[in-house]
C-alpha positions in Angstrom: -37.5 50.0 38.9 -35.9 46.5 38.7 -39.0 44.8 37.9 -39.7 47.5 35.1 -36.4 47.7 33.7 -35.9 43.9 33.5 -39.6 43.6 31.9 -38.5 46.6 29.3 -35.2 44.7 28.7 -37.0 41.7 27.9 -39.3 43.1 25.2 -36.4 45.2 23.5 -34.5 41.8 23.2 -37.4 40.3 21.9 -38.4 42.9 19.5 -34.7 43.4 18.5 -33.8 39.6 18.0 -37.4 39.8 15.2 -35.7 42.7 13.8 -32.2 41.5 13.3 -33.9 38.3 11.6 -35.9 40.4 9.7 -32.9 42.4 8.3 -30.6 39.6 7.7 -33.3 38.0 5.4 -33.8 41.0 3.6 -29.7 41.6 3.4 -29.5 38.1 1.9 -32.5 38.7 -0.2 -31.1 41.7 -1.8 -27.5 40.0 -1.8 -29.1 37.5 -4.0 -30.6 39.6 -6.1 -27.9 41.7 -7.0 -25.7 38.2 -7.5 -28.5 37.2 -10.0 -28.6 41.0 -11.5 -24.7 40.6 -12.1 -25.1 37.2 -13.9 -27.9 38.2 -16.1 -25.5 41.7 -17.2 -22.4 39.4 -17.5 -23.5 38.4 -20.7 -23.9 41.5 -21.8 -21.0 43.3 -19.6 -24.0 46.2 -18.8 -27.1 46.7 -16.9 -28.4 49.4 -19.1 -29.6 47.1 -21.9 -32.3 49.7 -23.3 -29.7 51.0 -25.9 -28.3 47.2 -26.5 -32.3 46.3 -27.5 -32.7 49.2 -29.7 -29.5 48.1 -31.4 -30.5 44.4 -31.8 -34.1 45.8 -33.1 -32.4 48.0 -35.4 -29.9 45.6 -36.9 -32.7 43.1 -37.5 -34.8 45.2 -39.2 -31.9 46.1 -41.6 -31.6 42.3 -41.8 -35.4 42.7 -42.9 -34.7 44.6 -46.0 -31.9 43.1 -46.9 -34.2 40.0 -46.9 -36.7 41.6 -49.0 -34.5 43.4 -51.7 -33.0 39.4 -52.1 -36.5 38.1 -52.8 -37.6 40.9 -55.2 -33.9 39.3 -56.7 -35.3 36.3 -56.4 -38.4 36.6 -58.5 -36.9 38.5 -61.4 -34.3 35.6 -61.6 -36.7 32.9 -61.5 -38.7 34.8 -64.2 -35.8 35.3 -66.5 -34.7 31.5 -66.0 -38.7 30.6 -66.7 -38.5 32.7 -70.1 -35.3 31.1 -71.3 -36.3 27.6 -70.8 -39.2 28.2 -73.2 -36.9 29.9 -75.9 -35.0 27.7 -78.3 -33.0 30.5 -79.7 -31.5 34.0 -78.6 -33.6 36.9 -79.9 -30.9 39.3 -81.8 -31.9 42.5 -83.6 -30.8 43.3 -87.4 -28.0 45.2 -86.3 -26.7 42.5 -83.7 -26.5 40.0 -86.9 -24.7 42.5 -89.1 -22.3 43.5 -86.2 -21.5 39.4 -85.6 -21.1 39.0 -89.3 -19.0 41.6 -89.8 -16.8 40.7 -86.8 -16.6 36.8 -88.2 -15.1 37.9 -91.5 -13.1 40.1 -90.0 -11.5 37.7 -87.6 -10.7 35.3 -90.8 -6.5 35.5 -91.4 -6.7 35.2 -95.3 -9.1 38.3 -95.1 -6.8 40.2 -92.9 -3.8 39.2 -95.2 -5.7 40.3 -97.9 -6.6 43.7 -96.6 -3.5 44.6 -95.7 -2.0 43.4 -99.2 -4.7 45.5 -100.7 -3.7 48.2 -98.7 0.0 48.2 -99.3 -1.0 48.0 -103.1 -2.8 50.9 -103.0 -0.4 52.9 -101.4 2.4 51.7 -103.7 0.1 52.8 -106.7 -0.4 56.3 -105.6 3.4 56.3 -105.3 4.2 55.4 -108.7 1.5 57.2 -110.0 3.5 60.2 -108.6 6.5 59.3 -110.4 6.0 57.1 -113.3 3.9 58.3 -116.9 0.7 57.1 -117.5 0.0 54.2 -119.6 3.9 52.9 -118.0 3.6 49.0 -117.7 4.6 49.1 -114.4 1.5 51.3 -113.4 -0.7 48.6 -115.4 0.6 45.6 -113.9 0.0 46.7 -110.2 -3.8 48.3 -111.1 -4.0 44.8 -112.3 -2.8 43.0 -109.3 -4.5 45.6 -106.9 -8.1 44.6 -108.7 -6.8 41.0 -108.3 -6.4 41.0 -104.7 -9.6 43.3 -104.6 -11.7 40.4 -106.3 -10.3 37.5 -104.1 -11.3 39.7 -101.0 -15.1 40.0 -102.1 -15.0 36.2 -103.1 -14.0 35.0 -99.7 -15.8 37.9 -98.0 -19.0 36.3 -99.9 -18.2 32.8 -98.9 -17.6 33.6 -95.1 -20.6 35.6 -95.1 -22.5 32.6 -96.4 -20.8 30.4 -93.9 -21.8 32.3 -91.2 -25.4 32.8 -92.0 -25.9 28.9 -92.4 -24.7 28.4 -89.0 -26.5 31.3 -87.1 -29.3 29.0 -86.1 -26.8 26.7 -84.2 -24.8 30.2 -82.9 -28.0 31.6 -81.2 -29.3 28.2 -79.7 -25.9 28.0 -78.2 -26.0 31.9 -77.5 -29.6 30.9 -75.5 -28.5 27.6 -73.9 -24.9 30.0 -72.2 -27.7 32.6 -71.4 -30.1 29.9 -69.4 -27.0 28.4 -67.4 -25.8 32.0 -66.6 -29.5 32.6 -65.2 -29.8 29.5 -63.6 -26.0 30.1 -61.7 -27.2 33.8 -60.7 -30.7 32.5 -59.1 -28.2 29.7 -57.4 -26.4 32.3 -56.1 -29.2 34.5 -54.8 -30.8 31.5 -53.4 -27.9 30.4 -51.5 -27.6 34.1 -49.9 -31.2 34.1 -49.6 -30.9 30.9 -47.3 -28.0 32.1 -45.5 -29.9 35.7 -44.9 -32.8 33.5 -43.3 -30.8 31.9 -40.9 -28.8 34.9 -39.8 -32.2 36.9 -39.5 -33.3 33.9 -37.2 -30.3 33.9 -35.2 -30.7 37.9 -34.6 -34.4 37.5 -33.4 -33.4 35.2 -30.8 -30.8 37.2 -29.8 -33.3 40.2 -30.0 -35.9 38.3 -27.6 -33.1 37.2 -25.3 -32.3 40.7 -24.7 -35.5 41.9 -24.0 -36.4 39.3 -21.8 -33.4 39.7 -19.8 -33.8 43.6 -19.9 -37.1 42.8 -18.3 -35.9 40.5 -16.0 -33.1 43.1 -14.7 -35.6 46.0 -14.3 -37.7 43.7 -12.1 -34.9 42.6 -10.2 -33.6 46.0 -10.1 -37.2 47.2 -8.8 -37.4 44.6 -5.9 -34.2 45.2 -4.8 -34.7 49.0 -4.4 -37.9 48.0 -2.2 -35.8 45.4 0.2 -33.0 48.3 0.5 -36.0 50.6 1.8 -37.1 48.3 4.1 -33.6 46.8 5.4 -32.9 51.1 6.1 -36.4 51.6 7.8 -35.2 48.5 9.9 -31.7 49.8 10.6 -33.1 52.9 11.8 -35.5 50.9 14.5 -32.9 48.9 15.5 -30.7 52.3 16.6 -33.5 53.6 18.1 -33.9 50.8 20.5 -30.3 50.3 21.0 -30.7 54.1 22.2 -33.3 53.4 24.4 -31.7 50.7 26.0 -28.9 52.9 27.1 -31.3 55.1 28.5 -32.5 54.3 32.5 -36.2 53.3 32.9 -38.2 56.6 33.7 -39.8 55.8 37.1 -40.8 58.1 39.6 -42.2 57.7 43.2 -46.0 58.9 43.6 -46.5 61.3 46.2 -48.2 60.7 49.3 -52.0 60.7 48.9 -54.6 62.4 51.2 -57.9 62.9 51.4 -59.7 66.3 50.1 -63.0 67.4 49.8 -64.3 67.0 46.1 -67.1 68.9 44.6 -69.4 67.0 41.7 -68.0 67.6 38.0 -69.9 64.6 36.2 -71.4 67.4 33.9 -67.7 68.7 33.0 -66.7 65.7 32.7 -69.3 64.5 30.4 -68.9 67.7 28.0 -65.3 67.3 28.0 -65.6 63.9 27.1 -67.7 64.6 24.2 -65.4 67.2 22.6 -62.6 64.7 23.2 -64.7 62.4 20.9 -65.4 64.8 18.5 -61.7 66.2 18.5 -60.6 62.1 18.7 -63.0 61.6 15.6 -61.5 64.9 13.5 -58.1 63.7 14.1 -58.9 59.8 13.3 -60.4 61.2 9.6 -57.5 63.4 9.1 -54.9 60.5 9.9 -57.1 58.5 7.8 -57.2 61.0 4.9 -53.5 61.5 4.8 -53.0 57.4 5.4 -54.9 56.5 2.3 -53.4 56.3 -0.9 -56.3 55.4 -2.9 -57.6 57.8 -5.8 -60.8 59.4 -5.1 -60.7 63.0 -7.3 -58.9 63.8 -10.4 -57.4 66.4 -8.5 -55.6 63.0 -6.4 -54.3 62.1 -10.0 -53.0 65.6 -10.8 -51.3 66.2 -7.5 -49.8 62.3 -6.8 -49.0 61.5 -10.1 -48.0 64.7 -12.0 -50.0 63.3 -14.9 -52.7 65.4 -17.1 -56.4 64.0 -16.3 -57.8 63.5 -19.5 -61.0 63.2 -18.3 -63.3 61.3 -16.2 -66.3 58.5 -16.0 -69.0 58.8 -13.9 -70.4 56.2 -11.2 -73.7 54.7 -12.4 -74.6 54.6 -8.5 -74.7 58.5 -8.5 -76.6 59.0 -11.7 -80.3 58.4 -12.3 -81.0 55.3 -14.6 -82.5 57.8 -17.2 -79.9 60.1 -17.1 -76.7 57.6 -17.3 -76.9 57.3 -21.0 -76.3 60.8 -21.5 -74.1 61.4 -18.7 -71.5 58.8 -20.0 -72.0 59.8 -23.6 -70.8 63.3 -22.3 -67.8 61.8 -20.6 -66.2 60.5 -23.5 -66.7 63.4 -25.9 -64.8 65.3 -23.2 -62.2 62.7 -23.2 -62.1 62.7 -27.0 -62.2 66.2 -27.1 -59.2 66.4 -24.6 -57.3 63.9 -26.9 -57.7 66.2 -29.9 -56.4 69.1 -27.9 -53.1 67.5 -27.5 -50.0 68.3 -28.9 -50.1 66.1 -32.7 -54.1 65.4 -31.8 -55.3 62.0 -31.4 -52.9 59.4 -31.5 -53.2 56.8 -34.6 -52.5 54.0 -32.4 -53.1 54.2 -28.7 -52.6 51.6 -25.9 -55.1 51.3 -22.5 -54.0 49.9 -19.6 -54.3 50.1 -16.0 -52.0 49.2 -12.9 -54.0 46.2 -12.0 -57.0 43.8 -12.0 -60.6 45.1 -12.6 -59.9 48.9 -12.7 -62.2 49.3 -15.9 -59.5 49.7 -18.7 -61.6 47.3 -20.6 -64.8 49.2 -20.5 -62.6 52.6 -21.4 -61.1 50.9 -24.5 -64.4 49.5 -26.0 -66.0 53.0 -25.1 -63.2 55.3 -26.3 -63.1 53.2 -29.5 -67.0 53.3 -29.9 -67.0 57.1 -29.8 -64.4 57.6 -32.1 -66.3 55.2 -34.5 -69.3 57.5 -33.7 -67.6 60.6 -34.8 -67.0 59.5 -38.3 -63.5 57.8 -37.9 -62.7 54.4 -39.1 -61.6 52.9 -36.0 -60.0 49.4 -34.9 -60.3 47.7 -31.4 -57.9 45.0 -30.7 -58.3 42.7 -27.9 -54.1 42.9 -26.7 -54.8 41.2 -23.5 -53.8 37.7 -25.0 -53.7 36.0 -21.2 -57.5 36.5 -20.4 -59.7 38.1 -23.9 -62.8 39.7 -22.4 -64.2 42.0 -25.5 -65.3 39.1 -27.4 -67.7 38.3 -24.7 -68.6 42.1 -23.7 -69.6 42.6 -27.4 -71.3 39.5 -28.0 -69.0 38.3 -31.0 -68.6 34.5 -31.9 -65.1 33.1 -31.5 -64.2 31.6 -34.9 -61.2 29.6 -35.7 -59.0 32.6 -35.7 -58.0 35.7 -33.9 -55.4 38.2 -33.0 -53.0 35.5 -32.2 -53.1 34.2 -36.2 -52.7 37.9 -37.4 -49.9 38.1 -35.3 -48.7 35.4 -37.2 -48.7 36.9 -40.2 -52.5 36.0 -41.8 -54.8 38.5 -43.5 -56.6 40.4 -40.9 -59.4 41.2 -43.9 -61.4 37.8 -43.3 -61.3 37.7 -38.7 -61.7 41.4 -38.3 -65.7 41.7 -37.3 -67.8 45.2 -37.6 -70.5 46.3 -35.4 -73.2 47.3 -37.7 -74.4 50.0 -34.9 -71.2 52.1 -34.5 -69.2 50.9 -37.5 -66.7 49.9 -35.2 -64.2 47.2 -36.4 -63.2 44.9 -33.5 -60.3 41.9 -34.0 -60.8 39.6 -30.7 -58.3 37.3 -29.1 -59.0 33.8 -29.7 -59.3 32.1 -26.3 -58.8 28.6 -27.4 -55.4 29.5 -28.4 -53.4 31.2 -25.8 -50.1 30.3 -26.3 -46.8 32.5 -25.2 -48.1 35.9 -25.4 -44.3 37.5 -25.2 -42.7 35.7 -27.6 -45.9 36.3 -30.4 -45.9 40.2 -29.3 -42.0 40.5 -29.6 -41.4 38.9 -33.0 -40.8 40.6 -36.0 -44.0 39.7 -37.8 -46.1 41.2 -35.1 -44.7 44.8 -35.6 -45.0 44.2 -39.4 -48.7 43.4 -39.1 -49.5 46.3 -36.8 -47.8 48.6 -39.2 -50.4 46.9 -42.1 -53.5 47.8 -39.9 -52.0 51.0 -39.3 -52.2 52.0 -43.0 -55.4 50.5 -42.9 -57.4 52.3 -40.3 -58.0 56.3 -38.7 -57.2 55.1 -35.4 -56.2 51.7 -33.7 -57.4 51.1 -29.7 -55.4 48.3 -28.0 -56.9 46.9 -24.6 -53.7 45.7 -22.9 -52.9 43.5 -19.4 -52.4 45.3 -16.6 -49.3 46.5 -16.0 -47.9 45.4 -13.0 -49.2 42.2 -13.9 -47.4 41.3 -17.2 -44.9 43.1 -19.2 -47.3 42.5 -22.7 -48.6 46.0 -22.1 -44.8 47.5 -22.3 -44.1 45.3 -25.5 -47.5 47.1 -26.8 -46.4 50.7 -26.3 -43.3 49.7 -28.1 -45.3 48.9 -31.3 -47.5 51.9 -31.0 -47.8 55.7 -30.5 -49.2 56.7 -26.9 -50.6 55.0 -23.9 -53.5 56.2 -21.5 -53.4 54.8 -17.7 -57.4 54.1 -16.5 -57.4 54.2 -12.6 -60.6 53.1 -10.4 -61.5 55.7 -7.8 -61.8 54.2 -4.4 -59.6 51.2 -5.6 -56.6 52.4 -7.5 -53.9 53.7 -5.4 -51.6 56.6 -6.4 -48.2 54.4 -5.9 -49.5 51.4 -8.0 -50.2 54.0 -11.1 -47.1 55.9 -10.6 -45.6 52.6 -10.3 -46.7 51.8 -13.8 -46.5 55.2 -14.9 -42.6 55.0 -14.7 -42.3 51.5 -16.2 -43.8 52.6 -19.3 -41.2 56.1 -19.3 -38.4 53.8 -18.5 -39.2 52.0 -22.0 -39.1 55.3 -23.7 -43.4 55.5 -24.1 -45.3 58.4 -24.6 -47.8 58.5 -21.5 -50.6 60.8 -22.4 -52.3 61.0 -19.5 -55.1 59.3 -17.2 -58.5 58.6 -16.8 -60.5 58.2 -13.7 -63.4 55.7 -13.6 -66.3 55.1 -11.3 -66.2 58.7 -10.0 -68.9 60.4 -8.3 -71.4 62.3 -10.3 -70.6 65.6 -8.2 -66.7 65.4 -9.0 -67.1 64.2 -12.5 -65.4 66.7 -15.0 -69.0 66.9 -16.7 -71.0 67.4 -13.8 -72.8 70.1 -14.6 -74.3 68.7 -17.8 -77.5 67.0 -16.6 -78.7 70.1 -14.3 -77.6 71.9 -17.3 -80.2 70.6 -19.9 -83.1 70.2 -17.1 -83.0 73.7 -16.6 -82.8 74.8 -19.8 -86.0 72.6 -20.5 -88.0 74.1 -17.6 -86.9 77.5 -18.4 -88.3 77.3 -22.1 -91.2 76.3 -20.7 -92.4 79.2 -18.7 -92.2 82.8 -19.9 -89.0 84.3 -19.4 -90.6 87.3 -17.5 -87.8 87.9 -15.1 -84.5 87.8 -17.3 -86.4 90.0 -19.6 -86.8 92.7 -17.0 -83.0 92.6 -16.4 -82.3 93.4 -20.0 -81.1 96.6 -20.9 -82.6 96.2 -24.2 -86.2 95.5 -23.3 -86.0 98.3 -20.6 -85.1 101.1 -23.3 -87.9 99.5 -25.6 -91.0 99.5 -23.2 -89.4 103.2 -21.8 -89.5 104.4 -26.0 -92.5 105.0 -28.3 -91.9 102.9 -30.7 -91.7 104.6 -34.5 -92.4 103.8 -37.7 
């Protein structure tokens, strides 16, 4: 008992030492991660940066709108300056000339004085006519004076009009020069405002990118803290359990004294018991393996573990005859296309295809889905959105030219870069593998959003193949630029926790996840599993007479028993 107690204490001490060391490592890492999260959040005052990111993007959009308005004003001002530079004199209408002549004449002091005098003389003459008799010398004198003033006014007016007409050309030229100077000043003011707004927009773009990167970094660190915390709690529970075990006495009992007895041969019973025990152990191991295996095998696994609608499955080529595989896979994608069309709002215009990890069939699914949509009569664009490892160009045997998706996202015209497959009419925009820069910086630029919106106006549907969600943040950025996401899993390889984590990342970004597609599913578990047998039975039955089915029809029995009538 003493030896057993000593050995058990040594084993428990080793286990406790290892667990406590691991616990301290986890605690240190958790504290460091939380410290880093606080350091990242101190700049913005909060760890929830989603509203801040949306606010920055909204402000950037407003600045872009204002910049567009200023550019339109700048173009108009440049056109006005160019027009005024070609004109030597201002263009005026006859009415404007008459109005200017009248204003010039009326502004003359002598004209103003003569007009006032004539008005006063007319008033005096009217008053005198009321009090004096006709032919009175005063009336005659006042009438002569009024006529003299009127004649002087007419002469002065005529002289001023001739003077105005003589200097009209000079005044028009001066007016044209004033208009040109005013237009140039207005253009300079608009240009200064435009330059300042571009500087503000560049600063806002940097700020928006910084908020986005910080938000993704905080989310990744929070997720790592959550995982470390769960492991820390498990280790803490294990340490408490070992402490409780150490407080108990060793459970050791002395055996009773053995004696000799006669024993019958029970090897047959033992053999049978061994066989049944082996079967029970095998069943138990199979059940345990089924419980512990988190890999997705069937569409029911996706619905049960992920709470996601299953949009369809693609059949494994190893479970279908080679001659029937083309019809089978076409039926699979027709089913997927139909299920997408039955969703609320129909098939989205811009659709991102992603997966949790690598080599899970997302690129093949994206190519086949886009091809299926194109063959249905839609104008479809397939974009190789994996700027880190582009494969669609190699899969479709498209030549890698000097331009690609990167150039389109930087603002170039996509019409000369997009390729068209003659067989299906599918339009393809591949990435240039020789110019793989910073994918995140490229996708988060304001130009990228404008170009995606521009492509959306030219196509019925856009299908984008993105990198794995758990490997890079590119798929999350693509989801913000599009309408919805479809997750792809590989039967027997993708695990439920990984695909669920990918789904949660999209949901945290407020992306719309339509559902999941499970690829490489055995034919007997496919959602389209009865198609080949149905076709085969239909063909076989049409080749022979349907005698038995006719005997089962009431209409044929009535016609056989009755007498034909005419």
